[in-house]
Structure formats: C-alpha cells, structure tokens
Backbone as JSON Lines, residues from 0, in Angstrom:
{"i":0,"aa":"M","n":[-252.82,93.79,-3.64],"ca":[-254.0,93.09,-3.41],"c":[-254.84,93.35,-2.05]}
{"i":1,"aa":"D","n":[-255.87,93.9,-2.12],"ca":[-256.55,94.09,-0.53],"c":[-256.65,92.67,0.18]}
{"i":2,"aa":"P","n":[-256.69,92.85,1.37],"ca":[-257.18,91.49,2.15],"c":[-258.25,91.04,1.8]}
{"i":3,"aa":"V","n":[-259.42,91.86,1.84],"ca":[-260.7,90.99,1.44],"c":[-260.91,90.41,0.36]}
{"i":4,"aa":"R","n":[-260.17,91.15,-0.73],"ca":[-260.18,90.32,-2.01],"c":[-259.37,88.95,-2.08]}
{"i":5,"aa":"A","n":[-258.52,88.99,-1.38],"ca":[-257.67,87.73,-1.17],"c":[-258.25,86.77,-0.27]}
{"i":6,"aa":"F","n":[-259.37,87.09,0.76],"ca":[-260.26,86.11,1.41],"c":[-261.23,85.6,0.6]}
{"i":7,"aa":"W","n":[-261.72,86.51,-0.19],"ca":[-263.33,86.01,-1.04],"c":[-263.14,85.5,-2.51]}
{"i":8,"aa":"T","n":[-261.74,85.75,-2.69],"ca":[-261.42,85.06,-4.17],"c":[-260.32,84.17,-4.31]}
{"i":9,"aa":"P","n":[-260.14,83.08,-3.75],"ca":[-259.04,82.17,-3.63],"c":[-258.91,81.76,-5.16]}
{"i":10,"aa":"I","n":[-259.68,81.29,-5.86],"ca":[-259.98,80.59,-7.15],"c":[-259.27,81.64,-8.23]}
{"i":11,"aa":"S","n":[-259.61,83.0,-8.03],"ca":[-259.13,83.86,-9.12],"c":[-257.71,84.27,-8.78]}
{"i":12,"aa":"G","n":[-257.38,84.2,-7.59],"ca":[-255.94,84.51,-7.11],"c":[-255.11,83.15,-7.76]}
{"i":13,"aa":"F","n":[-255.59,82.1,-7.69],"ca":[-254.91,81.07,-8.14],"c":[-254.72,80.91,-9.69]}
{"i":14,"aa":"L","n":[-255.9,81.37,-10.18],"ca":[-255.67,81.26,-11.74],"c":[-255.18,82.37,-12.43]}
{"i":15,"aa":"A","n":[-254.67,83.56,-11.79],"ca":[-254.37,84.63,-12.14],"c":[-253.02,84.47,-13.0]}
{"i":16,"aa":"P","n":[-251.77,83.76,-12.41],"ca":[-250.8,83.57,-13.19],"c":[-250.9,83.07,-14.6]}
{"i":17,"aa":"A","n":[-252.14,82.26,-14.8],"ca":[-252.4,81.53,-15.99],"c":[-253.3,82.04,-16.86]}
{"i":18,"aa":"A","n":[-254.35,82.81,-16.43],"ca":[-255.38,83.24,-17.03],"c":[-255.75,84.57,-16.26]}
{"i":19,"aa":"E","n":[-255.23,85.93,-16.77],"ca":[-255.45,86.81,-16.21],"c":[-257.08,87.4,-16.48]}
{"i":20,"aa":"P","n":[-257.72,88.01,-15.3],"ca":[-259.04,88.08,-15.56],"c":[-259.45,89.3,-16.6]}
{"i":21,"aa":"L","n":[-260.47,89.34,-16.95],"ca":[-260.69,90.77,-17.89],"c":[-261.48,91.91,-17.28]}
{"i":22,"aa":"V","n":[-261.88,91.46,-16.12],"ca":[-262.67,92.57,-15.3],"c":[-262.35,92.07,-14.11]}
{"i":23,"aa":"E","n":[-261.76,93.32,-13.06],"ca":[-261.43,92.86,-11.83],"c":[-262.61,93.56,-10.81]}
{"i":24,"aa":"A","n":[-263.32,92.61,-10.32],"ca":[-264.08,93.59,-9.06],"c":[-263.36,93.95,-7.87]}
{"i":25,"aa":"T","n":[-264.02,95.21,-7.18],"ca":[-263.17,95.64,-6.3],"c":[-263.5,94.53,-5.0]}
{"i":26,"aa":"G","n":[-262.77,94.78,-3.9],"ca":[-263.22,94.09,-3.12],"c":[-264.55,94.29,-2.25]}
{"i":27,"aa":"T","n":[-264.96,95.47,-2.22],"ca":[-266.35,95.9,-1.64],"c":[-267.42,95.34,-2.66]}
{"i":28,"aa":"Q","n":[-267.28,95.11,-4.04],"ca":[-268.16,94.68,-4.78],"c":[-268.28,93.19,-4.4]}
{"i":29,"aa":"E","n":[-267.1,92.43,-4.19],"ca":[-267.23,90.78,-3.94],"c":[-267.72,90.79,-2.74]}
{"i":30,"aa":"L","n":[-267.55,91.6,-1.53],"ca":[-267.83,91.31,-0.32],"c":[-269.21,91.42,-0.25]}
{"i":31,"aa":"V","n":[-270.01,92.66,-0.81],"ca":[-271.48,92.68,-1.06],"c":[-272.27,91.59,-1.48]}
{"i":32,"aa":"S","n":[-271.65,91.21,-2.75],"ca":[-272.41,90.27,-3.58],"c":[-272.21,88.96,-2.84]}
{"i":33,"aa":"S","n":[-271.36,88.38,-1.96],"ca":[-271.23,87.32,-1.26],"c":[-271.87,87.26,-0.16]}
{"i":34,"aa":"I","n":[-272.09,88.51,0.6],"ca":[-273.01,88.57,1.77],"c":[-274.3,88.23,1.2]}
{"i":35,"aa":"F","n":[-274.77,89.22,-0.11],"ca":[-276.3,89.1,-0.43],"c":[-276.46,87.56,-0.82]}
{"i":36,"aa":"G","n":[-275.43,86.94,-1.22],"ca":[-275.79,85.46,-1.71],"c":[-276.2,84.76,-0.63]}
{"i":37,"aa":"V","n":[-274.94,84.9,0.29],"ca":[-275.36,84.25,1.69],"c":[-276.83,84.5,2.42]}
{"i":38,"aa":"L","n":[-277.08,85.67,2.5],"ca":[-278.45,86.12,2.79],"c":[-279.57,85.49,2.07]}
{"i":39,"aa":"F","n":[-279.34,85.62,0.7],"ca":[-280.76,84.9,0.19],"c":[-280.64,83.32,0.3]}
{"i":40,"aa":"G","n":[-279.61,82.86,0.43],"ca":[-279.75,81.46,0.61],"c":[-280.17,80.86,1.97]}
{"i":41,"aa":"L","n":[-279.69,81.7,3.13],"ca":[-280.46,81.61,4.49],"c":[-281.97,82.08,4.54]}
{"i":42,"aa":"G","n":[-282.22,83.36,3.61],"ca":[-283.63,83.32,3.57],"c":[-284.46,82.41,2.86]}
{"i":43,"aa":"G","n":[-284.17,81.43,2.07],"ca":[-284.51,80.54,1.25],"c":[-284.78,79.18,2.18]}
{"i":44,"aa":"I","n":[-283.66,79.08,3.02],"ca":[-283.74,77.85,3.92],"c":[-284.93,78.41,5.06]}
{"i":45,"aa":"A","n":[-284.73,79.56,5.33],"ca":[-285.92,79.93,6.42],"c":[-287.35,79.61,5.99]}
{"i":46,"aa":"A","n":[-287.48,80.21,4.71],"ca":[-288.85,80.01,3.94],"c":[-289.21,78.36,3.88]}
{"i":47,"aa":"A","n":[-288.56,77.81,3.57],"ca":[-288.74,76.26,3.34],"c":[-288.93,75.59,4.57]}
{"i":48,"aa":"W","n":[-288.15,76.01,5.62],"ca":[-288.49,75.32,7.03],"c":[-289.81,75.9,7.52]}
{"i":49,"aa":"A","n":[-290.06,77.01,7.26],"ca":[-291.3,77.72,7.75],"c":[-292.63,77.0,7.2]}
{"i":50,"aa":"W","n":[-292.43,76.65,5.97],"ca":[-293.69,76.21,5.24],"c":[-293.74,74.57,5.26]}
{"i":51,"aa":"Y","n":[-292.58,74.01,5.21],"ca":[-292.73,72.48,5.08],"c":[-292.03,71.93,6.33]}
{"i":52,"aa":"G","n":[-291.09,72.32,6.95],"ca":[-290.43,71.76,8.1],"c":[-291.27,71.97,9.53]}
{"i":53,"aa":"A","n":[-292.27,73.06,9.36],"ca":[-293.21,73.05,10.7],"c":[-294.59,72.63,10.45]}
{"i":54,"aa":"R","n":[-294.63,71.8,9.05],"ca":[-295.78,71.25,8.76],"c":[-297.03,72.15,8.55]}
{"i":55,"aa":"R","n":[-296.89,73.32,8.11],"ca":[-298.02,74.5,8.2],"c":[-298.76,73.89,7.01]}
{"i":56,"aa":"A","n":[-297.92,73.9,6.01],"ca":[-298.72,73.68,4.58],"c":[-298.16,72.43,3.97]}
{"i":57,"aa":"P","n":[-298.89,71.76,3.41],"ca":[-298.47,70.55,2.51],"c":[-297.69,71.08,1.05]}
{"i":58,"aa":"A","n":[-296.75,70.14,0.79],"ca":[-296.14,70.5,-0.24],"c":[-297.26,70.59,-1.39]}
{"i":59,"aa":"P","n":[-296.86,71.28,-2.43],"ca":[-297.81,71.75,-3.52],"c":[-297.65,70.59,-4.75]}
{"i":60,"aa":"R","n":[-299.04,70.03,-5.19],"ca":[-298.89,69.08,-6.13],"c":[-299.13,69.85,-7.39]}
{"i":61,"aa":"V","n":[-298.22,69.75,-8.08],"ca":[-298.46,70.29,-9.6],"c":[-298.21,68.9,-10.65]}
{"i":62,"aa":"P","n":[-299.38,68.32,-11.16],"ca":[-299.25,67.35,-11.82],"c":[-298.31,67.55,-12.98]}
{"i":63,"aa":"Q","n":[-298.22,68.48,-13.98],"ca":[-297.28,68.75,-14.82],"c":[-295.85,68.86,-14.35]}
{"i":64,"aa":"A","n":[-295.44,69.75,-13.58],"ca":[-294.28,69.62,-13.13],"c":[-293.66,68.14,-12.19]}
{"i":65,"aa":"Q","n":[-294.64,67.75,-11.63],"ca":[-294.23,66.56,-11.09],"c":[-294.15,65.44,-12.13]}
{"i":66,"aa":"R","n":[-294.71,65.32,-13.17],"ca":[-294.43,64.31,-14.17],"c":[-293.09,64.58,-14.88]}
{"i":67,"aa":"A","n":[-292.99,66.2,-15.28],"ca":[-291.52,66.31,-15.71],"c":[-290.36,66.11,-15.02]}
{"i":68,"aa":"L","n":[-290.6,66.13,-13.48],"ca":[-289.57,66.04,-12.76],"c":[-289.37,64.32,-12.47]}
{"i":69,"aa":"E","n":[-290.34,63.63,-12.58],"ca":[-290.15,62.28,-12.49],"c":[-289.52,61.78,-13.59]}
{"i":70,"aa":"R","n":[-289.95,62.39,-14.86],"ca":[-289.04,61.75,-15.95],"c":[-287.69,62.55,-16.46]}
{"i":71,"aa":"K","n":[-287.33,63.25,-15.13],"ca":[-286.04,63.83,-15.21],"c":[-285.99,65.08,-16.38]}
{"i":72,"aa":"L","n":[-286.91,65.68,-16.51],"ca":[-287.3,66.84,-17.7],"c":[-286.79,66.28,-19.0]}
{"i":73,"aa":"R","n":[-286.97,64.99,-19.17],"ca":[-286.6,64.22,-20.28],"c":[-285.29,64.34,-20.9]}
{"i":74,"aa":"W","n":[-284.35,64.49,-19.81],"ca":[-283.06,64.54,-20.03],"c":[-282.43,63.3,-20.84]}
{"i":75,"aa":"D","n":[-282.86,61.86,-20.29],"ca":[-282.34,60.81,-21.0],"c":[-283.09,60.58,-22.16]}
{"i":76,"aa":"E","n":[-284.03,61.06,-22.65],"ca":[-284.5,60.97,-24.03],"c":[-283.5,61.71,-24.88]}
{"i":77,"aa":"L","n":[-283.23,63.19,-24.42],"ca":[-282.3,64.0,-25.21],"c":[-281.01,63.34,-25.34]}
{"i":78,"aa":"Y","n":[-280.43,62.96,-24.34],"ca":[-279.17,62.37,-24.34],"c":[-279.23,61.03,-25.45]}
{"i":79,"aa":"D","n":[-280.08,60.35,-25.45],"ca":[-280.25,59.22,-26.31],"c":[-280.14,59.74,-27.73]}
{"i":80,"aa":"A","n":[-281.24,60.78,-28.0],"ca":[-281.38,61.09,-29.13],"c":[-280.01,61.81,-29.84]}
{"i":81,"aa":"V","n":[-279.13,62.53,-28.96],"ca":[-278.19,63.33,-29.29],"c":[-276.87,62.5,-29.31]}
{"i":82,"aa":"F","n":[-276.85,61.74,-28.27],"ca":[-275.32,61.23,-28.54],"c":[-275.66,59.59,-28.44]}
{"i":83,"aa":"Y","n":[-276.32,58.85,-27.87],"ca":[-276.42,57.33,-28.03],"c":[-276.72,57.17,-29.38]}
{"i":84,"aa":"R","n":[-277.84,57.41,-29.97],"ca":[-278.22,57.05,-31.26],"c":[-277.27,56.89,-32.26]}
{"i":85,"aa":"P","n":[-276.76,58.2,-32.47],"ca":[-275.9,58.63,-33.62],"c":[-274.52,57.74,-33.33]}
{"i":86,"aa":"A","n":[-274.07,57.41,-32.19],"ca":[-272.77,56.62,-31.83],"c":[-273.2,55.08,-32.32]}
{"i":87,"aa":"V","n":[-274.45,54.53,-32.01],"ca":[-274.77,53.44,-32.4],"c":[-274.69,53.28,-33.75]}
{"i":88,"aa":"W","n":[-275.33,54.37,-34.7],"ca":[-275.63,54.21,-35.95],"c":[-273.92,54.18,-36.53]}
{"i":89,"aa":"L","n":[-273.19,55.12,-36.08],"ca":[-271.88,55.1,-36.88],"c":[-270.99,53.9,-36.26]}
{"i":90,"aa":"A","n":[-271.03,53.35,-35.24],"ca":[-270.63,52.07,-34.98],"c":[-271.18,50.84,-35.65]}
{"i":91,"aa":"K","n":[-272.42,50.84,-36.18],"ca":[-272.93,49.94,-37.15],"c":[-272.17,50.2,-38.45]}
{"i":92,"aa":"A","n":[-272.32,51.16,-38.8],"ca":[-271.69,51.91,-40.27],"c":[-270.25,51.67,-40.36]}
{"i":93,"aa":"L","n":[-269.54,51.5,-39.34],"ca":[-268.03,51.02,-39.49],"c":[-268.01,49.76,-39.48]}
{"i":94,"aa":"L","n":[-268.98,49.11,-38.61],"ca":[-268.79,47.76,-38.95],"c":[-268.79,47.14,-40.1]}
{"i":95,"aa":"R","n":[-270.09,47.83,-40.83],"ca":[-270.49,47.13,-42.21],"c":[-269.39,47.45,-43.19]}
{"i":96,"aa":"W","n":[-268.89,48.76,-43.35],"ca":[-268.36,49.3,-44.13],"c":[-266.67,49.22,-44.2]}
{"i":97,"aa":"V","n":[-266.04,49.24,-43.02],"ca":[-264.71,49.15,-42.64],"c":[-264.31,47.88,-42.18]}
{"i":98,"aa":"E","n":[-264.8,47.68,-40.95],"ca":[-264.61,46.25,-40.2],"c":[-264.82,45.09,-41.26]}
{"i":99,"aa":"R","n":[-265.73,44.77,-41.69],"ca":[-265.91,43.62,-42.49],"c":[-265.6,43.58,-44.04]}
{"i":100,"aa":"L","n":[-265.36,44.96,-44.48],"ca":[-264.76,44.88,-45.94],"c":[-263.32,44.91,-45.76]}
{"i":101,"aa":"L","n":[-262.83,45.7,-45.06],"ca":[-261.51,46.05,-45.27],"c":[-260.5,45.2,-44.17]}
{"i":102,"aa":"I","n":[-261.07,45.04,-42.81],"ca":[-260.11,44.6,-42.05],"c":[-260.44,43.01,-42.15]}
{"i":103,"aa":"A","n":[-261.5,42.53,-42.18],"ca":[-261.87,40.9,-41.91],"c":[-261.78,40.64,-43.68]}
{"i":104,"aa":"G","n":[-262.01,41.4,-44.43],"ca":[-261.76,40.96,-45.85],"c":[-260.14,40.74,-46.24]}
{"i":105,"aa":"S","n":[-259.49,41.77,-45.82],"ca":[-258.03,41.44,-46.13],"c":[-257.49,40.38,-45.35]}
{"i":106,"aa":"I","n":[-257.83,40.17,-44.07],"ca":[-257.23,38.91,-43.4],"c":[-257.86,37.55,-44.12]}
{"i":107,"aa":"A","n":[-258.94,37.51,-44.49],"ca":[-259.53,36.49,-45.43],"c":[-258.77,36.1,-46.59]}
{"i":108,"aa":"E","n":[-258.32,37.31,-47.35],"ca":[-257.56,37.28,-48.39],"c":[-256.16,36.64,-48.3]}
{"i":109,"aa":"V","n":[-255.4,37.49,-47.32],"ca":[-254.13,36.61,-46.89],"c":[-254.26,35.35,-46.32]}
{"i":110,"aa":"A","n":[-255.3,34.8,-45.83],"ca":[-255.51,33.64,-45.34],"c":[-255.65,32.85,-46.59]}
{"i":111,"aa":"L","n":[-256.5,33.06,-47.64],"ca":[-256.57,32.37,-48.8],"c":[-255.07,32.25,-49.92]}
{"i":112,"aa":"G","n":[-254.45,33.42,-49.85],"ca":[-253.1,33.46,-50.33],"c":[-252.08,32.09,-49.77]}
{"i":113,"aa":"T","n":[-252.1,32.44,-48.44],"ca":[-251.25,31.51,-47.81],"c":[-251.42,30.2,-47.92]}
{"i":114,"aa":"R","n":[-252.89,29.64,-48.09],"ca":[-253.49,28.41,-48.28],"c":[-253.04,27.98,-49.86]}
{"i":115,"aa":"Q","n":[-253.18,29.11,-50.76],"ca":[-252.86,28.46,-52.16],"c":[-251.55,28.25,-52.31]}
{"i":116,"aa":"S","n":[-250.73,29.27,-51.48],"ca":[-249.05,29.05,-51.87],"c":[-248.88,27.91,-50.97]}
{"i":117,"aa":"G","n":[-249.35,27.46,-50.15],"ca":[-248.96,26.14,-49.44],"c":[-249.41,24.86,-50.42]}
{"i":118,"aa":"R","n":[-250.44,25.08,-51.0],"ca":[-250.96,23.72,-51.87],"c":[-249.89,23.98,-52.8]}
{"i":119,"aa":"L","n":[-249.47,24.77,-53.47],"ca":[-248.56,24.99,-54.48],"c":[-247.29,24.43,-54.04]}
{"i":120,"aa":"A","n":[-246.71,24.6,-52.98],"ca":[-245.29,24.02,-52.23],"c":[-245.68,22.69,-52.28]}
{"i":121,"aa":"A","n":[-247.06,22.24,-51.76],"ca":[-247.17,20.65,-51.67],"c":[-247.12,19.88,-53.01]}
{"i":122,"aa":"R","n":[-247.41,20.47,-54.03],"ca":[-247.27,19.85,-55.44],"c":[-245.9,20.06,-55.53]}
{"i":123,"aa":"I","n":[-245.02,20.87,-55.68],"ca":[-243.55,20.83,-55.84],"c":[-242.75,19.87,-55.19]}
{"i":124,"aa":"Q","n":[-243.13,19.73,-53.81],"ca":[-242.29,18.85,-53.06],"c":[-242.78,17.58,-53.13]}
{"i":125,"aa":"T","n":[-241.79,16.64,-54.08],"ca":[-241.87,15.05,-54.06],"c":[-241.47,14.24,-52.92]}
{"i":126,"aa":"G","n":[-240.33,14.6,-52.45],"ca":[-239.81,13.88,-51.11],"c":[-238.63,13.16,-51.86]}
{"i":127,"aa":"L","n":[-238.34,13.47,-53.28],"ca":[-237.22,12.84,-53.74],"c":[-235.73,13.57,-53.79]}
{"i":128,"aa":"V","n":[-234.7,13.37,-53.25],"ca":[-233.73,14.08,-53.2],"c":[-233.15,14.53,-54.44]}
{"i":129,"aa":"R","n":[-233.49,13.46,-55.42],"ca":[-232.64,13.84,-56.87],"c":[-233.46,15.3,-57.41]}
{"i":130,"aa":"A","n":[-234.81,15.34,-57.26],"ca":[-235.75,16.38,-57.65],"c":[-235.2,17.52,-57.16]}
{"i":131,"aa":"Y","n":[-234.9,17.6,-55.68],"ca":[-234.54,18.81,-55.19],"c":[-233.19,19.01,-55.65]}
{"i":132,"aa":"A","n":[-232.32,18.13,-55.86],"ca":[-230.82,18.32,-56.25],"c":[-231.01,18.96,-57.91]}
{"i":133,"aa":"L","n":[-231.73,18.77,-58.85],"ca":[-232.34,19.04,-60.05],"c":[-232.73,20.46,-59.96]}
{"i":134,"aa":"A","n":[-233.68,20.85,-58.74],"ca":[-234.15,22.02,-58.89],"c":[-233.04,23.17,-58.33]}
{"i":135,"aa":"L","n":[-232.04,22.58,-57.64],"ca":[-231.13,23.5,-57.02],"c":[-230.34,23.97,-58.22]}
{"i":136,"aa":"A","n":[-229.92,23.03,-58.88],"ca":[-228.81,22.95,-60.06],"c":[-229.51,23.79,-61.15]}
{"i":137,"aa":"G","n":[-230.71,23.91,-61.27],"ca":[-231.54,24.62,-62.49],"c":[-231.57,25.99,-62.07]}
{"i":138,"aa":"G","n":[-231.69,26.14,-60.44],"ca":[-231.86,27.71,-60.05],"c":[-230.34,28.16,-60.26]}
{"i":139,"aa":"L","n":[-229.14,27.8,-59.82],"ca":[-227.88,27.95,-60.16],"c":[-227.46,28.23,-61.45]}
{"i":140,"aa":"A","n":[-228.23,27.29,-62.15],"ca":[-227.69,27.63,-63.79],"c":[-228.33,28.96,-64.16]}
{"i":141,"aa":"V","n":[-229.6,29.29,-63.83],"ca":[-230.37,30.55,-64.2],"c":[-229.72,31.52,-63.82]}
{"i":142,"aa":"L","n":[-229.16,31.52,-62.56],"ca":[-228.33,32.66,-61.95],"c":[-227.12,32.88,-62.43]}
{"i":143,"aa":"V","n":[-226.32,31.78,-62.99],"ca":[-224.99,31.78,-63.8],"c":[-225.26,32.79,-64.94]}
{"i":144,"aa":"V","n":[-226.25,32.27,-65.75],"ca":[-226.71,32.76,-66.95],"c":[-227.02,34.52,-66.68]}
{"i":145,"aa":"V","n":[-227.9,34.63,-65.76],"ca":[-228.01,36.03,-65.41],"c":[-227.11,36.84,-65.32]}
{"i":146,"aa":"F","n":[-225.98,36.58,-64.47],"ca":[-224.99,37.13,-63.96],"c":[-223.7,37.29,-65.24]}
{"i":147,"aa":"I","n":[-224.01,36.12,-65.93],"ca":[-222.92,36.52,-67.14],"c":[-223.46,37.51,-68.26]}
{"i":148,"aa":"S","n":[-224.69,37.26,-68.31],"ca":[-225.29,38.28,-69.53],"c":[-225.61,39.54,-69.1]}
{"i":149,"aa":"V","n":[-225.63,40.08,-67.81],"ca":[-225.63,41.33,-67.32],"c":[-224.32,42.05,-67.32]}
{"i":150,"aa":"R","n":[-223.35,41.38,-67.35],"ca":[-221.88,41.69,-67.5],"c":[-221.61,42.19,-68.8]}
C-alpha cells in the first residue's frame, strides 16, 4: 500500500480485514478526488460569504421552498404515515385480540377456577374432627381396594 492511500483512506484500511473492497482506487485517484472535494467546498464557502456575508445581496425569498423547508419537507407527516400510525394500529389490534382475550381472559378464568375450588373446599370443611377422620379412612379404604384389585 502506497503512503498516499494509507493517508487518505483510514476507514477502508480499517475495514479491509473484515470486508474486502470490490474496487480499489489508486492513490492518485483518491488524492485528486479529495483535492477537488476540498476545493469545491472552499468555493461554496467563498461564494456564500461573497453574497451573504458581505451583505451585498439579500437572501432570496422563495415562498414555496421556504414553506417546504419550514415544514421540514413534510418528513414528519411521512414518518407518521409510514411508522407511527401502523405501529399504533398494531398495538391496538394486539390489545384487543391478544391481551384482552388470551392473557387477561386466561387470568380471569384461573381466578374463577380458584374461587370455585375454594368454595367447594369450604363446603367440605365442617370443623368436626370425626368427619375428617371418616374422610381419611374412606380414602384409605379406596386405596386399599385399588391396590388389591390391580394386583
């Protein structure tokens, strides 16, 4: 690599191990294009200073261009139509069809099932020890019958 190219293209030299360039310009081509870019930039700065900095000519008023620039070339409206409104529509659709029906609905059903099983357990519990002993003995008898019949 010649020294001119190393000086003018530090980014392509940095990216070369990961992404080989498809076309490589010679050092002379890069030097000429860089010099012309700097010269055109300095020429634009000089022209702007000559017209506006020295107060020789007022800045031109172009109503349509001024309105377009004041509205930022309608970039906000484009962004709103392309990204914001579809995102809001998707969020509302997901809220209506997924969140309320599946997630909140399943939580409500689990809560209802828990409440009903609690009411059933409350009816079974009498507070009498003899009823609990009878239920325990009955469950044990059913298990004994099942184990004997399976064998």
